[in-house]
N, C-alpha and C positions, 0 to 999 in steps of 0.2 A: 888901232883902237876898235874895240868891239862895238858894233852898231846895235842899238836897241830898236825893236820893232815899234811901229806906230801903235798908239793906244786906240783901239777901236771901240767906240761907244763908252758906256760907263764901266768902271772896274767890276770884275767878277765878284759875286757875293758868296755863293755856296756851291762847292764842287759836288759831283754826283755821290762820291763816297761819303762826304759829310752829310748830305741830305738824307741818304738812305740810312745812315747810322741813327740820325735823330728820329726819322719816321719809324724805324724799327722799335725804338724805345717808346714812342707814343702808341704804336700798335699794341705793344706788350702791356702798357698801362691800361688802355681801354679794355683789352681782353681780360686782364686780371680783375679789374673793377667789375666787369660783367659777371665773372665767375664768383667773386666774393658776394655780390648781391644775390646771385642765384643760390649759393650755398646757404646763406643766412635767411633766405625767404621763409623756410619752414620754422625758423626761430622767431620771426617777427610776430609780435602780438597785436600791434595797433592795426585795425582793419583798414584804415585809409592808406597806411603805408604798404600793407601786404598787397593791396589791389593796385597800387601805383607802381611799385618796383618793377614788375614784369615789363611794362612799357619802356622804362628806362633801360632795362637789360637788353631789350631788343634794339633800341636806339644805339646803345653802346656797341652791340655786335655789328651794326651796319657801319659805324665809324671805323671800328677795328678792321672790318673787311676792306674798306676803301684804302686804308693805310697799308695793310698787308699786300694788297694787289699792287700798289704803287711801289713798294720796296722791291718786289719781284720784277717789276717793269724796269727799274733803274739799272739793274745789272742782270737782265735775263740771260741765261737760265739759273741765276743765283737761287739757292734753296736753303739758306741758313736763317731765314726770317723767324722760324720757330725754334731755333737752337741757339745755344751760347748767349743766353740773356744775361745782362749785367747782374751779378750776384747781389750787390748792395740794393739795387732797385727791386729785385725779386724779394729780398728779405723785407724790405719796407712794405711792398704791396700786400704781402701775405700776413702782415700784422693786422690789417684792417678787419679781418673776419673774427678776430679774437675779441669780440665785443660782448659786453655783459647785458646790453639792452638795446632797444631800438635807437635811443638817442646817441649812444656811442657809435653805432654803425653809421648813422647819418653824419655825425660830426667828422668821422674819419674819412669816409668815402667821398662825401659831398663837400664838406667845408674845408677839407685839406686837399685831397687829391683832385677832385673835379675843379675846384677853384684854381689849382695849379695847372690843370689841363687848359683852361681858358687862357691863362697867361702864356703857356707854352705855345699854343696855336697862334696867338697874336704875335708872339716873338718870331716864330718861324715865318709867318707871312710877311713880317716887316723886314726880315734879314735875307730872304731868298729872292731869286730873280723871277718876276711875274711872267716873263716870256719863256725863258729856258725851262722853268719848272711849272708851266701853265697847267698841266694835268693835275698837279697837286693843288694848285690854287683853286681849280674849278670845284673840287669837293670840300677843301678845308675851309674856305671862306665862310661856309655856313655853320661850322662846328662851334665857334664861340657862342653864337646866339642860341644854338640848340642846347648847349650845356647850361647857359644862363637860365633858360626857361626851365630846365630840370631843377636847378637850384631854387628858383622861385617857387616851383610846385612843391618841393620837398620842405622848404622853409615853413610853409603854412602848417604842414603836418608836424614838423619838429617843434614849433613853438607851442603846440597844444599837448605835447607829451608830458605826463605827470612828472617824470624825472627832470625835465627841463624847467617846468613851472616851480618845482621845489628847490631850484637853485643848485643842482648838482654841479660839482667842480669840473673844470675843463682840463685837468692835468693830462689826461690821455690824449685829448686833441692837441694840446700844446706839445706833448712829447712826440706825437706823429709829425707835427709841423717841423719840429727841430730835427728829427731824424731825416726827413725829406731834404731839408736844407743842408744837413751834414753830408749827404751823398751827392750834392751838387744839383738838387732839384730834378725834375723830370727830364730836363735836357741833358743833365749829367756833366761832370768834369773829370778829367783824368786824375786830378789831385785827390778827388773824393771817392775814387773807385773802390777803395777798400774800407771806407768808413761805415762799418756795419754794427758798431757798438749800440746795444739796446739800452735806452733809459729804463730805470726801474719801473716806471709806470706802464711799460709795454711788456714786461716779463709775465707771461701767462701760459697756461697749458694750451696745447693745440685745440682747435675748435672741433667739437663733436656734435653733429646734428641730433636733435631729440628724436626718440622713437615715436612720440606722440606730437603732432604738429601744434604749435602754439596758436591759440585763438584769443581774441580780444577779451580781457577780463570783464568788460562791460556786458558781454553776452551771457545769456542764461545757459546753465549747464545742460548738456545732453550727451547721449551715448552714440546715436547714429542720426543720420540726417533726413532720410525719407520716411514719411508716415508708413506704418506697417500694415497698410490697407490699400486695396486697389481703388482707383477713382471710380465713382458711380455716376458722376455728372460731368458735362463738358467743363464747367467752372472749376471743379476739382482737378480735372486734367490740366487746365491752365495754371492753377496754383501749384500743383505738385511739380509741374514742369519748371516753374519758376524757382522753387526750392532746390530742385536738382541742379539747375543751371548755376545758382549762387554757390553751391557746394563744389562746383568744379574747380574751386581754388586749389583743392588737393592735387588736381591734375596739372596745375602750374608749379606746385611745390616739387613734384617729382622730376621734371626736367631741370629745375633749379638745382636739386641735389646732385644729379649726375654731371651738371656743368662744373660743379666744384670738385666732386670726388674723383672724376676721371680726368687726370691732367696729362694723359698720354695719347689723346685721340687726334685724328686728322682735323684740320681747321673746319672742314665742312660740317663735322659733328657739332661744334660749338655754334656755328652760324644757324644751323637748322634747329638745334635744341633751344636756343634763345627765342627763335620765332615760335616754337611750340609752346614755350612757357608763356609768352605774351598772348598767343591765341586762346589758351585756356583761361587766362585772366579776363579776356574779353568776353568769353562765354559766361563767366561768373558775373561780370558787370551787366551783361544783357539781362540775366535773370533778376539781378538786384534792381535794375531800372524798372522792370515790369512789376516786381513786387512792391516797390515804392509807389508806383502809380495806383495800385490798389489800396495803399495805405498801410502796408506791412513794414514793420521795422526790423531790419537785419539783426539776427541773433537774439531778438526779443520775442517776436511773434512766431518765428520759426527757427530751428536750430542751424548752426553752422559748425560742423565738426569734421575732423579728418579721419573718418571711419575707414575708408578704403586704405589710406596710407598706414594707419595704425595696424591693420590686419596682417600686413606682410613686412613691415619695416624691420622687424627682427631678422628677416631673411636677407637683408642687404639691399643696396640700391639697384642691382640688376633685377631683383625680384619686383621691386617697385615699378621699374620701367616696364617690365614684362606684364605686370598686372594692368597698367595703364594701356599698353598696346592691346592686350586681350579684350579689354572693355571696349576699345574703339573699333574692333573688327566688325561688330554689328552696327556701329554708329551711323555710317552713311545711309544704310537701309532704313534704320529706325527713324533717323532725323528727317529723311525725305518723306516718310509717312506722316510724321508730325507736321511738317511744313504744309502738306496738302490738306490735312484735317483742319488745321487752324485757319488756313486760307478759306476753305469752304464754309467755315463758321463765322467768317468776317473778322477774325482776330489777325489783322495784318501785321501787328507788331510782333507777336509770337511767331507767326509764319516767317517773317523776314529773318528774325533771330535764328531760327532753326535752319533756314536756308543757307545762311552764311556759316553756321556751325557745321552743317553737312559738308560744305565745300572745304572747310578747314580740316575736318577729320579725314577726308579723303587723302589729304597731304600727310597728315599725322600717321596714317597707316603705313605709308612708305618709310617715314622716319623710324617708327617703332620697329618694324621688321628689319630694316637695314642695320640699326645700331644695336639691337639686342643680338642679332646674328653675328655682328662684328665682335661683340664681347665674348661670344661663345665659339669663336674661331671658325665661324661658317658652318657649324654643325646644326643642320635643320632638325634632326631628331632631338637634340638637347633642347632646342627652343620649344618644340612641341611638348616635351616632358615638363619643362619649367612652366609653361603656360597652364598646363593641367594642374601642376602643384600649387601655383599661386591662386588659381581659380578655386581649388578645393579649400585652401587656407581662408580665402575671403568668405566662401559659403559657410564654413564652420564658424568663423568669427561672427558673422551677422546673425546666424541662427542662435548662438549663445547670447548675443546682445539682445535679441528680441525676447528671450526668456527672462531677462532681468530688468527690462524697462518697457513701459507701456506708452511711451511718447507723450506723457502728460507732464505739464499742462498744455503743451503745444497743440495736441490734436483737438481737444475740446475748444480751445481758443480759435483755431483755424475754422472749425465747423460752425462756430457761433458767428464769425465774420461772414462766412460763405452764406449762411442762412439770411443774414441781414442784407447781403448783396442781392439775393434772390427775391426777397420781399420788395426791395426798392425797384427791381426790374419789373415786377408785376404790378406796381402801383399805377 
């Protein structure tokens, strides 16, 4: 009679191969959600959503990085984490970006996929061994709460959207939920591996980013963002600096575009570019916070436009990234000067903002050089030529823009407020 071994401790829950297969799916889901949000950022019109998404993109990238690292650990030196993704899951995830408005994007990415991610993480934690798989537990146990916070933050924005308040139907959201269920959910099932039939509500043309970045329809129309005059006083310098900072949202939209467009890059690219996107949105919000403290209303008292983006978008996403990189070459030196000047004048808020901006841009310089060069096959001469080409395109564009618009009524309104500030300061 064959003897059975003694049962040692509790029965096993999830073998390494099973765990790594699930974690690979969850990594891929986080990565593609991040890429979808990045690609659609330039199409987002609601200002509160446009400034919020980059933070979530960065958070998504950090969760994806932890999952990816763990998959590699489980069968080191296994290297298939970025290959051979489930076709049905991939097709589902790529439907999310085919949204017609902000509400559809939120409903699909957040209220279907991210809701499912919360459930998937909680299921994984409940079904795996907390001792054997302790390294996964250490990072994953914070994921459900982090995503729930994202959902709460985005719900406030979603409920205020005109298309939601007007009672738009939820056919697309329901279709995405049904499609996800049909492929076995995010955790997947073998039986559903080939269930990729698309409901009619999901059949749309592939997403194409706009050449002109979307801006909130509540904002006053403008052609370019900076006043076409030099600052004459320190107060003007403060305000012009705030306007420029707010408009750095274009610099967040550029990393977002390449996150989506370039699907064949090393993982390090996605991780760094997600951070870049978030940093630029932080710079934007730094400026907005200062402008609000002075009593200026975003998009109403000063313009918010994607002029840099618009100037070279027709040349493709590499040109956009190259223009951003070229602008940042002088950034650390310029921002360090601003930091010192504002500090000397007692404006510690602006000084601190530019101090952190300076630190960020020192990192971005490395990102821009590395990834532009990567796309150009390592040819430094091509990179220099492209930088010159995009710089010339921008200079030509802004010169023509100055000829057709005099920055009114913004300029007179800004100067009126500045004068009132000066009067109060002298009372």
